[in-house]
N, CA, C and O atoms as CSV, one atom per row, in Angstrom:
chain,resi,resn,atom,element,x,y,z
A,1,MET,N,N,36.528,98.531,81.127
A,1,MET,CA,C,36.070,97.359,81.350
A,1,MET,C,C,34.930,97.371,81.982
A,1,MET,O,O,34.697,98.268,82.793
A,2,ASP,N,N,34.066,96.425,81.733
A,2,ASP,CA,C,32.818,96.439,81.953
A,2,ASP,C,C,32.517,95.610,83.400
A,2,ASP,O,O,31.382,95.755,83.854
A,3,GLY,N,N,33.192,94.994,83.940
A,3,GLY,CA,C,33.104,94.523,85.130
A,3,GLY,C,C,32.586,92.982,85.305
A,3,GLY,O,O,32.524,92.432,86.404
A,4,LYS,N,N,32.137,92.214,83.779
A,4,LYS,CA,C,31.540,90.999,83.766
A,4,LYS,C,C,32.109,89.970,83.814
A,4,LYS,O,O,31.572,88.928,83.438
A,5,GLY,N,N,33.400,90.027,84.315
A,5,GLY,CA,C,34.352,88.852,84.281
A,5,GLY,C,C,34.014,88.139,85.361
A,5,GLY,O,O,32.821,87.888,85.534
A,6,LYS,N,N,34.926,87.707,86.229
A,6,LYS,CA,C,35.119,86.677,87.277
A,6,LYS,C,C,34.974,87.372,88.554
A,6,LYS,O,O,34.227,87.035,89.472
A,7,HIS,N,N,35.959,88.627,88.511
A,7,HIS,CA,C,36.434,89.130,89.653
A,7,HIS,C,C,35.860,90.913,89.745
A,7,HIS,O,O,35.901,91.494,88.661
A,8,PRO,N,N,35.576,91.378,90.424
A,8,PRO,CA,C,35.419,92.632,90.629
A,8,PRO,C,C,36.664,93.515,89.960
A,8,PRO,O,O,37.738,92.961,89.724
A,9,VAL,N,N,36.484,94.699,89.716
A,9,VAL,CA,C,37.288,95.422,88.951
A,9,VAL,C,C,37.776,96.814,89.650
A,9,VAL,O,O,36.881,97.605,89.948
A,10,PHE,N,N,38.950,97.126,89.898
A,10,PHE,CA,C,39.039,98.616,90.553
A,10,PHE,C,C,39.800,99.448,89.768
A,10,PHE,O,O,40.893,99.289,89.225
A,11,ASN,N,N,39.083,100.295,89.804
A,11,ASN,CA,C,39.511,101.746,88.820
A,11,ASN,C,C,39.879,101.182,87.212
A,11,ASN,O,O,40.742,101.717,86.515
A,12,GLY,N,N,39.153,100.147,86.829
A,12,GLY,CA,C,39.529,99.808,85.461
A,12,GLY,C,C,40.857,99.171,85.366
A,12,GLY,O,O,41.205,98.610,84.327
A,13,GLU,N,N,41.701,99.243,86.532
A,13,GLU,CA,C,43.328,98.511,86.452
A,13,GLU,C,C,43.320,97.344,87.102
A,13,GLU,O,O,44.135,96.510,86.707
A,14,TYR,N,N,42.545,97.028,88.085
A,14,TYR,CA,C,43.135,95.940,88.746
A,14,TYR,C,C,41.724,94.513,88.995
A,14,TYR,O,O,40.567,94.914,89.122
A,15,HIS,N,N,41.903,93.514,89.022
A,15,HIS,CA,C,40.955,92.728,89.581
A,15,HIS,C,C,41.414,92.316,90.971
A,15,HIS,O,O,42.497,91.885,91.368
A,16,VAL,N,N,40.206,92.592,91.624
A,16,VAL,CA,C,40.289,92.137,93.043
A,16,VAL,C,C,39.944,90.820,93.365
A,16,VAL,O,O,38.795,90.390,93.258
A,17,LEU,N,N,40.947,90.135,93.773
A,17,LEU,CA,C,41.060,88.388,93.828
A,17,LEU,C,C,40.249,88.072,95.181
A,17,LEU,O,O,39.191,87.443,95.196
A,18,GLN,N,N,40.894,88.600,96.314
A,18,GLN,CA,C,40.499,88.053,97.777
A,18,GLN,C,C,40.656,89.058,98.871
A,18,GLN,O,O,41.295,90.109,98.830
A,19,SER,N,N,40.008,88.585,99.798
A,19,SER,CA,C,40.229,89.518,100.995
A,19,SER,C,C,41.322,88.973,101.666
A,19,SER,O,O,41.541,87.764,101.746
A,20,LEU,N,N,42.127,90.005,102.233
A,20,LEU,CA,C,43.443,89.663,102.905
A,20,LEU,C,C,43.386,89.863,104.332
A,20,LEU,O,O,44.170,89.316,105.107
A,21,GLY,N,N,42.263,90.810,104.757
A,21,GLY,CA,C,42.094,91.057,106.019
A,21,GLY,C,C,41.083,92.534,106.307
A,21,GLY,O,O,40.659,93.303,105.444
A,22,GLU,N,N,40.922,92.595,107.497
A,22,GLU,CA,C,40.086,93.735,107.863
A,22,GLU,C,C,40.201,94.238,109.372
A,22,GLU,O,O,40.578,93.545,110.317
A,23,GLY,N,N,39.772,95.683,109.427
A,23,GLY,CA,C,39.887,96.002,110.819
A,23,GLY,C,C,38.753,97.007,110.897
A,23,GLY,O,O,37.716,96.954,110.236
A,24,ASN,N,N,39.106,97.990,111.848
A,24,ASN,CA,C,37.812,99.056,112.068
A,24,ASN,C,C,38.120,99.893,111.072
A,24,ASN,O,O,37.063,100.190,110.516
A,25,THR,N,N,39.121,100.480,110.508
A,25,THR,CA,C,39.221,101.657,109.664
A,25,THR,C,C,38.815,101.128,108.115
A,25,THR,O,O,38.308,101.887,107.289
A,26,SER,N,N,39.124,99.666,107.840
A,26,SER,CA,C,39.788,99.452,106.453
A,26,SER,C,C,39.578,97.787,106.316
A,26,SER,O,O,39.705,96.893,107.152
A,27,LYS,N,N,39.193,97.765,104.867
A,27,LYS,CA,C,39.408,96.358,104.514
A,27,LYS,C,C,40.271,96.368,103.506
A,27,LYS,O,O,40.323,97.335,102.746
A,28,VAL,N,N,41.195,95.117,103.339
A,28,VAL,CA,C,42.442,95.125,102.642
A,28,VAL,C,C,42.334,93.845,101.572
A,28,VAL,O,O,42.138,92.723,102.040
A,29,TYR,N,N,42.449,94.006,100.298
A,29,TYR,CA,C,42.197,93.139,99.432
A,29,TYR,C,C,43.530,92.957,98.290
A,29,TYR,O,O,44.271,93.849,97.877
A,30,LEU,N,N,43.546,91.522,97.956
A,30,LEU,CA,C,44.913,91.351,96.898
A,30,LEU,C,C,44.132,91.345,95.716
A,30,LEU,O,O,43.248,90.556,95.382
A,31,ALA,N,N,44.670,92.520,95.025
A,31,ALA,CA,C,44.534,92.883,93.666
A,31,ALA,C,C,45.524,92.320,92.530
A,31,ALA,O,O,46.700,92.046,92.770
A,32,ARG,N,N,44.841,92.158,91.094
A,32,ARG,CA,C,46.178,91.842,90.419
A,32,ARG,C,C,46.013,92.786,89.152
A,32,ARG,O,O,44.880,92.985,88.712
A,33,LYS,N,N,47.063,93.340,88.592
A,33,LYS,CA,C,47.124,94.386,87.466
A,33,LYS,C,C,46.482,93.465,86.252
A,33,LYS,O,O,46.922,92.374,85.890
A,34,ILE,N,N,45.174,94.262,85.628
A,34,ILE,CA,C,44.742,93.381,84.423
A,34,ILE,C,C,45.657,93.674,83.386
A,34,ILE,O,O,45.504,92.811,82.522
A,35,ASP,N,N,46.495,94.443,83.072
A,35,ASP,CA,C,47.509,94.531,81.768
A,35,ASP,C,C,48.952,93.650,82.048
A,35,ASP,O,O,49.794,93.279,81.230
A,36,ASP,N,N,48.902,93.474,83.451
A,36,ASP,CA,C,50.258,92.673,83.913
A,36,ASP,C,C,49.871,91.741,85.173
A,36,ASP,O,O,49.882,92.054,86.364
A,37,PRO,N,N,49.533,90.536,84.592
A,37,PRO,CA,C,49.100,89.654,85.889
A,37,PRO,C,C,50.086,89.380,86.578
A,37,PRO,O,O,49.781,88.795,87.617
A,38,THR,N,N,51.532,89.622,86.384
A,38,THR,CA,C,52.493,89.359,87.172
A,38,THR,C,C,52.418,90.393,88.523
A,38,THR,O,O,52.987,90.110,89.577
A,39,LYS,N,N,51.691,91.534,88.340
A,39,LYS,CA,C,52.229,92.582,89.506
A,39,LYS,C,C,50.515,92.661,90.229
A,39,LYS,O,O,49.410,92.966,89.781
A,40,CYS,N,N,50.974,92.264,91.386
A,40,CYS,CA,C,49.860,92.321,92.358
A,40,CYS,C,C,50.124,93.438,93.722
A,40,CYS,O,O,51.251,93.621,94.182
A,41,VAL,N,N,49.151,93.981,94.143
A,41,VAL,CA,C,49.199,94.951,95.045
A,41,VAL,C,C,47.993,94.679,96.351
A,41,VAL,O,O,46.998,93.966,96.216
A,42,ALA,N,N,48.290,95.276,97.346
A,42,ALA,CA,C,47.220,95.200,98.390
A,42,ALA,C,C,46.437,96.438,98.238
A,42,ALA,O,O,46.997,97.534,98.246
A,43,LEU,N,N,44.962,96.288,98.078
A,43,LEU,CA,C,44.350,97.338,97.863
A,43,LEU,C,C,43.486,97.573,99.498
A,43,LEU,O,O,42.713,96.717,99.928
A,44,LYS,N,N,43.766,98.739,100.173
A,44,LYS,CA,C,43.238,99.180,101.270
A,44,LYS,C,C,41.941,99.999,101.022
A,44,LYS,O,O,42.126,101.089,100.481
A,45,LEU,N,N,40.904,99.726,101.267
A,45,LEU,CA,C,39.648,100.701,101.045
A,45,LEU,C,C,39.279,101.061,102.502
A,45,LEU,O,O,39.313,100.157,103.337
A,46,LEU,N,N,39.003,102.045,102.793
A,46,LEU,CA,C,38.693,102.846,103.955
A,46,LEU,C,C,37.111,102.683,104.171
A,46,LEU,O,O,36.288,102.673,103.255
A,47,ARG,N,N,36.876,102.580,105.289
A,47,ARG,CA,C,35.348,102.195,105.594
A,47,ARG,C,C,34.937,103.696,105.857
A,47,ARG,O,O,35.509,104.532,106.555
A,48,GLU,N,N,33.742,103.808,105.076
A,48,GLU,CA,C,32.856,105.227,105.113
A,48,GLU,C,C,32.741,105.695,106.621
A,48,GLU,O,O,32.944,106.816,107.087
A,49,GLU,N,N,32.360,104.531,107.248
A,49,GLU,CA,C,31.909,104.832,108.924
A,49,GLU,C,C,32.977,105.400,109.760
A,49,GLU,O,O,32.857,106.303,110.588
A,50,PHE,N,N,34.133,104.696,109.404
A,50,PHE,CA,C,35.584,105.257,109.866
A,50,PHE,C,C,35.871,106.929,109.430
A,50,PHE,O,O,36.283,107.785,110.214
A,51,LEU,N,N,35.654,107.069,108.479
A,51,LEU,CA,C,36.092,108.668,107.548
A,51,LEU,C,C,34.989,109.461,108.008
A,51,LEU,O,O,35.219,110.667,108.095
A,52,GLN,N,N,34.019,109.122,108.273
A,52,GLN,CA,C,32.668,109.964,108.845
A,52,GLN,C,C,32.450,110.153,110.418
A,52,GLN,O,O,31.584,110.816,110.989
A,53,ARG,N,N,33.559,109.324,110.993
A,53,ARG,CA,C,33.454,109.407,112.388
A,53,ARG,C,C,33.621,110.988,112.910
A,53,ARG,O,O,32.825,111.562,113.654
A,54,ASP,N,N,35.118,111.683,112.217
A,54,ASP,CA,C,35.336,112.784,112.738
A,54,ASP,C,C,36.552,113.098,111.927
A,54,ASP,O,O,37.156,112.282,111.229
A,55,ALA,N,N,36.881,114.481,112.101
A,55,ALA,CA,C,37.909,115.196,111.635
A,55,ALA,C,C,39.146,114.473,111.617
A,55,ALA,O,O,39.794,114.226,110.600
A,56,ASP,N,N,39.445,114.141,112.798
A,56,ASP,CA,C,40.638,113.275,113.364
A,56,ASP,C,C,40.989,112.126,112.243
A,56,ASP,O,O,42.082,112.007,111.689
A,57,SER,N,N,39.858,111.325,112.031
A,57,SER,CA,C,39.814,110.040,111.198
A,57,SER,C,C,40.511,110.383,109.662
A,57,SER,O,O,41.396,109.669,109.188
A,58,ILE,N,N,40.019,111.470,109.038
A,58,ILE,CA,C,40.515,111.707,107.727
A,58,ILE,C,C,42.000,112.454,107.921
A,58,ILE,O,O,42.668,112.573,106.894
A,59,LYS,N,N,42.455,112.870,108.941
A,59,LYS,CA,C,43.787,113.560,109.377
A,59,LYS,C,C,44.603,112.182,109.496
A,59,LYS,O,O,45.721,112.214,108.982
A,60,ALA,N,N,44.195,110.928,110.122
A,60,ALA,CA,C,45.071,109.955,110.427
A,60,ALA,C,C,45.300,109.232,109.241
A,60,ALA,O,O,46.262,108.468,109.158
A,61,VAL,N,N,44.357,109.433,108.141
A,61,VAL,CA,C,44.553,108.570,106.821
A,61,VAL,C,C,45.642,109.375,106.112
A,61,VAL,O,O,46.652,108.844,105.648
A,62,GLU,N,N,45.414,110.533,106.059
A,62,GLU,CA,C,46.495,111.758,105.476
A,62,GLU,C,C,47.793,111.569,105.773
A,62,GLU,O,O,48.595,111.532,104.841
A,63,GLN,N,N,48.262,111.406,107.178
A,63,GLN,CA,C,49.328,111.251,107.981
A,63,GLN,C,C,49.843,109.695,107.553
A,63,GLN,O,O,51.017,109.558,107.211
A,64,GLU,N,N,48.947,108.543,107.580
A,64,GLU,CA,C,49.600,107.379,107.026
A,64,GLU,C,C,50.145,107.535,105.686
A,64,GLU,O,O,51.264,107.082,105.447
A,65,ILE,N,N,49.501,108.104,104.828
A,65,ILE,CA,C,49.915,108.410,103.304
A,65,ILE,C,C,51.273,109.073,103.319
A,65,ILE,O,O,52.245,108.720,102.651
A,66,GLN,N,N,51.203,110.206,104.275
A,66,GLN,CA,C,52.460,111.191,104.261
A,66,GLN,C,C,53.706,110.152,104.940
A,66,GLN,O,O,54.833,110.184,104.445
A,67,ILE,N,N,53.484,109.511,105.762
A,67,ILE,CA,C,54.557,108.362,106.407
A,67,ILE,C,C,54.821,107.514,105.186
A,67,ILE,O,O,55.959,107.518,104.715
A,68,LEU,N,N,53.801,106.737,104.595
A,68,LEU,CA,C,54.232,105.713,103.436
A,68,LEU,C,C,54.882,106.378,102.725
A,68,LEU,O,O,55.962,105.817,102.539
A,69,GLN,N,N,54.787,107.580,102.054
A,69,GLN,CA,C,55.469,108.160,101.033
A,69,GLN,C,C,56.971,108.733,101.475
A,69,GLN,O,O,57.912,108.893,100.697
A,70,GLY,N,N,56.976,108.998,102.875
A,70,GLY,CA,C,58.435,109.294,103.263
A,70,GLY,C,C,59.292,108.141,103.801
A,70,GLY,O,O,60.429,108.369,104.214
A,71,LEU,N,N,58.682,106.700,103.804
A,71,LEU,CA,C,59.564,105.740,104.078
A,71,LEU,C,C,60.104,104.958,102.851
A,71,LEU,O,O,59.455,104.414,101.958
A,72,LYS,N,N,61.481,105.033,103.025
A,72,LYS,CA,C,62.357,104.260,102.037
A,72,LYS,C,C,63.252,103.370,102.325
A,72,LYS,O,O,64.465,103.546,102.444
A,73,HIS,N,N,62.672,102.443,102.434
A,73,HIS,CA,C,63.719,101.245,102.866
A,73,HIS,C,C,63.515,99.657,102.112
A,73,HIS,O,O,62.336,99.462,101.821
A,74,PRO,N,N,64.182,98.834,101.853
A,74,PRO,CA,C,64.006,97.454,101.186
A,74,PRO,C,C,62.831,96.924,101.847
A,74,PRO,O,O,61.842,96.548,101.219
A,75,ASN,N,N,62.945,96.885,103.300
A,75,ASN,CA,C,62.256,95.925,103.920
A,75,ASN,C,C,61.032,96.546,104.650
A,75,ASN,O,O,60.570,96.088,105.696
A,76,ILE,N,N,60.494,97.774,103.908
A,76,ILE,CA,C,59.104,98.495,104.299
A,76,ILE,C,C,58.421,98.520,102.932
A,76,ILE,O,O,58.906,98.845,101.849
A,77,ILE,N,N,57.095,98.073,103.247
A,77,ILE,CA,C,56.151,98.030,102.169
A,77,ILE,C,C,56.055,99.604,101.553
A,77,ILE,O,O,55.900,100.554,102.320
A,78,LYS,N,N,56.170,99.790,100.015
A,78,LYS,CA,C,55.989,100.909,99.503
A,78,LYS,C,C,54.630,101.441,99.121
A,78,LYS,O,O,53.911,100.535,98.699
A,79,ILE,N,N,54.081,102.573,99.137
A,79,ILE,CA,C,53.065,103.102,98.819
A,79,ILE,C,C,52.831,103.245,97.214
A,79,ILE,O,O,53.629,103.974,96.624
A,80,VAL,N,N,51.867,102.650,96.503
A,80,VAL,CA,C,51.804,102.551,95.189
A,80,VAL,C,C,50.976,103.468,94.478
A,80,VAL,O,O,51.241,103.870,93.345
A,81,GLY,N,N,49.799,103.857,95.254
A,81,GLY,CA,C,49.062,105.123,94.805
A,81,GLY,C,C,47.995,104.980,95.953
A,81,GLY,O,O,47.866,104.115,96.820
A,82,TYR,N,N,47.216,106.204,95.648
A,82,TYR,CA,C,46.075,106.396,96.614
A,82,TYR,C,C,45.209,107.719,95.950
A,82,TYR,O,O,45.511,108.430,94.992
A,83,GLY,N,N,44.095,107.758,96.784
A,83,GLY,CA,C,42.881,108.686,96.478
A,83,GLY,C,C,41.603,108.541,97.132
A,83,GLY,O,O,41.368,107.728,98.026
A,84,SER,N,N,40.719,109.441,96.598
A,84,SER,CA,C,39.558,109.358,97.173
A,84,SER,C,C,38.440,109.134,95.946
A,84,SER,O,O,37.245,109.390,96.088
A,85,ASP,N,N,39.074,108.578,94.642
A,85,ASP,CA,C,37.803,108.641,93.684
A,85,ASP,C,C,37.830,107.142,93.149
A,85,ASP,O,O,37.532,106.856,91.990
A,86,GLY,N,N,38.204,106.244,94.080
A,86,GLY,CA,C,38.295,104.788,93.864
A,86,GLY,C,C,36.893,104.069,93.387
A,86,GLY,O,O,35.854,104.446,93.930
A,87,ARG,N,N,36.848,103.165,92.504
A,87,ARG,CA,C,35.581,102.710,91.649
A,87,ARG,C,C,36.030,101.360,91.729
A,87,ARG,O,O,37.190,100.971,91.588
A,88,VAL,N,N,34.624,100.413,92.061
A,88,VAL,CA,C,35.024,99.172,91.885
A,88,VAL,C,C,33.634,98.708,91.286
A,88,VAL,O,O,32.530,98.994,91.751
A,89,VAL,N,N,33.921,97.861,90.050
A,89,VAL,CA,C,32.525,97.390,88.988
A,89,VAL,C,C,32.574,95.605,89.348
A,89,VAL,O,O,33.343,94.730,88.949
A,90,LYS,N,N,31.374,95.560,90.285
A,90,LYS,CA,C,31.345,94.105,90.487
A,90,LYS,C,C,31.156,93.493,89.290
A,90,LYS,O,O,30.968,94.161,88.273
A,91,PRO,N,N,31.189,92.017,89.279
A,91,PRO,CA,C,30.532,91.154,88.249
A,91,PRO,C,C,29.438,91.477,87.680
A,91,PRO,O,O,29.293,91.447,86.458
A,92,SER,N,N,28.574,91.812,88.478
A,92,SER,CA,C,26.870,92.093,88.003
A,92,SER,C,C,26.825,93.051,87.432
A,92,SER,O,O,25.743,93.294,86.896
A,93,GLY,N,N,27.920,94.026,87.266
A,93,GLY,CA,C,28.079,95.230,86.528
A,93,GLY,C,C,27.579,96.305,87.878
A,93,GLY,O,O,27.513,97.439,87.404
A,94,ARG,N,N,27.320,96.319,88.940
A,94,ARG,CA,C,27.020,97.159,89.965
A,94,ARG,C,C,28.356,97.820,90.028
A,94,ARG,O,O,29.433,97.240,89.894
A,95,GLU,N,N,28.174,99.102,90.248
A,95,GLU,CA,C,29.307,99.890,90.549
A,95,GLU,C,C,29.340,100.666,91.827
A,95,GLU,O,O,28.265,101.124,92.212
A,96,ILE,N,N,30.555,100.910,92.635
A,96,ILE,CA,C,30.575,101.274,93.794
A,96,ILE,C,C,31.729,102.336,93.514
A,96,ILE,O,O,32.795,102.043,92.973
A,97,GLY,N,N,31.316,103.824,94.028
A,97,GLY,CA,C,32.130,104.913,93.543
A,97,GLY,C,C,32.664,105.437,94.834
A,97,GLY,O,O,32.430,104.950,95.940
A,98,ASN,N,N,33.539,106.667,94.536
A,98,ASN,CA,C,33.923,107.664,95.591
A,98,ASN,C,C,34.768,106.824,97.076
A,98,ASN,O,O,34.739,107.258,98.227
A,99,LEU,N,N,35.334,105.801,96.699
A,99,LEU,CA,C,35.869,105.003,97.633
A,99,LEU,C,C,37.407,105.578,97.634
A,99,LEU,O,O,38.246,105.689,96.739
A,100,VAL,N,N,37.405,105.927,99.180
A,100,VAL,CA,C,39.045,106.507,99.485
A,100,VAL,C,C,39.835,104.995,99.860
A,100,VAL,O,O,39.518,104.082,100.621
A,101,TYR,N,N,40.897,105.181,99.033
A,101,TYR,CA,C,41.725,103.866,99.153
A,101,TYR,C,C,43.474,104.212,99.039
A,101,TYR,O,O,43.929,105.317,98.745
A,102,ILE,N,N,44.153,103.186,99.298
A,102,ILE,CA,C,45.671,103.259,99.398
A,102,ILE,C,C,45.954,101.719,98.908
A,102,ILE,O,O,45.443,100.661,99.276
A,103,LEU,N,N,47.004,102.015,97.898
A,103,LEU,CA,C,47.421,100.883,96.902
A,103,LEU,C,C,48.824,100.837,97.866
A,103,LEU,O,O,49.490,101.828,98.168
A,104,LEU,N,N,49.104,99.422,98.275
A,104,LEU,CA,C,50.289,99.284,98.597
A,104,LEU,C,C,51.181,98.166,97.845
A,104,LEU,O,O,50.532,97.457,97.077
A,105,GLU,N,N,52.362,97.932,97.927
A,105,GLU,CA,C,53.166,96.875,97.478
A,105,GLU,C,C,52.730,95.531,97.918
A,105,GLU,O,O,52.644,95.620,99.143
A,106,PHE,N,N,52.433,94.418,97.579
A,106,PHE,CA,C,51.874,93.378,98.206
A,106,PHE,C,C,53.307,92.176,98.309
A,106,PHE,O,O,54.168,91.809,97.508
A,107,VAL,N,N,53.023,91.898,99.541
A,107,VAL,CA,C,54.292,90.887,99.929
A,107,VAL,C,C,53.794,89.680,100.688
A,107,VAL,O,O,53.023,89.846,101.633
A,108,THR,N,N,54.187,88.490,100.333
A,108,THR,CA,C,53.556,87.378,100.828
A,108,THR,C,C,54.209,87.273,102.616
A,108,THR,O,O,54.985,88.035,103.192
A,109,GLY,N,N,53.637,86.231,103.031
A,109,GLY,CA,C,53.918,86.234,104.432
A,109,GLY,C,C,53.391,86.553,105.603
A,109,GLY,O,O,53.815,86.093,106.664
A,110,GLY,N,N,52.275,87.492,105.492
A,110,GLY,CA,C,51.715,88.078,106.568
A,110,GLY,C,C,52.191,89.119,107.182
A,110,GLY,O,O,53.253,89.641,106.839
A,111,LEU,N,N,51.361,89.603,108.297
A,111,LEU,CA,C,51.988,90.998,108.894
A,111,LEU,C,C,52.969,90.874,109.816
A,111,LEU,O,O,52.781,89.950,110.607
A,112,LEU,N,N,54.178,91.649,110.004
A,112,LEU,CA,C,54.905,91.759,111.098
A,112,LEU,C,C,54.070,91.971,112.752
A,112,LEU,O,O,54.509,91.544,113.819
A,113,PHE,N,N,53.112,92.549,112.599
A,113,PHE,CA,C,52.327,92.796,113.662
A,113,PHE,C,C,51.768,91.453,114.282
A,113,PHE,O,O,51.788,91.306,115.504
A,114,ASP,N,N,51.283,90.500,113.471
A,114,ASP,CA,C,50.856,89.217,113.753
A,114,ASP,C,C,52.197,88.359,114.315
A,114,ASP,O,O,52.077,87.490,115.179
A,115,LEU,N,N,53.209,88.643,113.841
A,115,LEU,CA,C,54.466,87.658,113.911
A,115,LEU,C,C,54.843,88.079,115.530
A,115,LEU,O,O,54.984,87.230,116.410
A,116,CYS,N,N,54.998,89.778,115.785
A,116,CYS,CA,C,55.134,90.064,116.954
A,116,CYS,C,C,54.187,89.617,118.294
A,116,CYS,O,O,54.550,89.525,119.467
A,117,GLN,N,N,52.832,89.369,117.699
A,117,GLN,CA,C,51.653,88.985,118.682
A,117,GLN,C,C,52.011,87.395,119.223
A,117,GLN,O,O,51.806,86.930,120.344
A,118,THR,N,N,52.655,86.689,117.951
A,118,THR,CA,C,52.802,85.560,118.239
A,118,THR,C,C,53.998,85.169,119.108
A,118,THR,O,O,53.983,84.264,119.942
A,119,LEU,N,N,55.227,86.106,118.759
A,119,LEU,CA,C,56.453,85.625,119.217
A,119,LEU,C,C,56.897,86.383,120.754
A,119,LEU,O,O,57.710,86.000,121.595
A,120,GLY,N,N,56.087,87.501,120.733
A,120,GLY,CA,C,56.146,88.528,121.784
A,120,GLY,C,C,57.425,89.306,121.301
A,120,GLY,O,O,57.844,89.397,120.147
A,121,GLY,N,N,57.975,89.874,122.515
A,121,GLY,CA,C,59.358,91.019,122.210
A,121,GLY,C,C,60.429,90.247,121.463
A,121,GLY,O,O,60.796,89.113,121.767
A,122,MET,N,N,60.769,90.780,120.723
A,122,MET,CA,C,62.020,90.177,119.622
A,122,MET,C,C,63.401,90.757,120.302
A,122,MET,O,O,64.452,90.116,120.315
A,123,GLY,N,N,63.257,91.903,120.794
A,123,GLY,CA,C,64.667,92.295,121.492
A,123,GLY,C,C,65.475,93.230,119.988
A,123,GLY,O,O,64.910,93.430,118.913
A,124,GLU,N,N,66.635,93.583,120.290
A,124,GLU,CA,C,67.002,94.891,119.216
A,124,GLU,C,C,67.472,93.569,118.111
A,124,GLU,O,O,67.104,93.706,116.945
A,125,ASN,N,N,68.174,92.467,118.428
A,125,ASN,CA,C,68.655,91.625,117.309
A,125,ASN,C,C,67.656,91.348,116.420
A,125,ASN,O,O,67.885,91.263,115.213
A,126,GLY,N,N,66.325,91.165,117.001
A,126,GLY,CA,C,65.054,90.684,116.306
A,126,GLY,C,C,64.681,92.083,115.367
A,126,GLY,O,O,64.470,92.045,114.155
A,127,GLY,N,N,64.658,92.972,115.976
A,127,GLY,CA,C,64.528,94.129,115.052
A,127,GLY,C,C,65.331,94.155,113.766
A,127,GLY,O,O,64.876,94.167,112.622
A,128,ARG,N,N,66.750,94.163,114.188
A,128,ARG,CA,C,67.506,94.614,113.256
A,128,ARG,C,C,67.505,93.456,112.033
A,128,ARG,O,O,67.879,93.628,110.873
A,129,PHE,N,N,67.050,92.402,112.551
A,129,PHE,CA,C,66.957,91.322,111.643
A,129,PHE,C,C,65.942,91.718,110.568
A,129,PHE,O,O,66.260,91.369,109.432
A,130,PHE,N,N,64.753,92.394,110.701
A,130,PHE,CA,C,63.697,93.079,109.935
A,130,PHE,C,C,64.128,94.484,109.461
A,130,PHE,O,O,63.370,94.930,108.599
A,131,LEU,N,N,65.124,95.273,109.793
A,131,LEU,CA,C,65.379,96.421,109.363
A,131,LEU,C,C,66.548,96.650,108.870
A,131,LEU,O,O,66.935,97.761,108.508
A,132,SER,N,N,67.500,95.120,108.798
A,132,SER,CA,C,68.864,95.630,108.244
A,132,SER,C,C,68.876,95.708,106.819
A,132,SER,O,O,69.886,96.095,106.230
């Protein structure tokens, strides 16, 4: 794919549709599979500044991937893929390569973290609701 469409293209497989949020370590985008528009993922692109900070930063990303791969529960987002060979082709044709990324299952409704910030402590029953 040449990237001359309306949206940036990630690894020739996904249209990058919109930003979902960002933090100190990464930016997260909503991406839709090109060959199956019904499938969406959350594309987490790690910031180069974060990765270059120190060896602990890279170790933290590796641990995040290992933890996500080990979690198997219907109420926990699944990892779809990851790598250090990510490539985005912008609609202008400009390419950005060597991106460190994590592809995650996309679910609507926002972050559990944000819900906890808004509601405060939920207690054991609240925790059971989300993990039962």
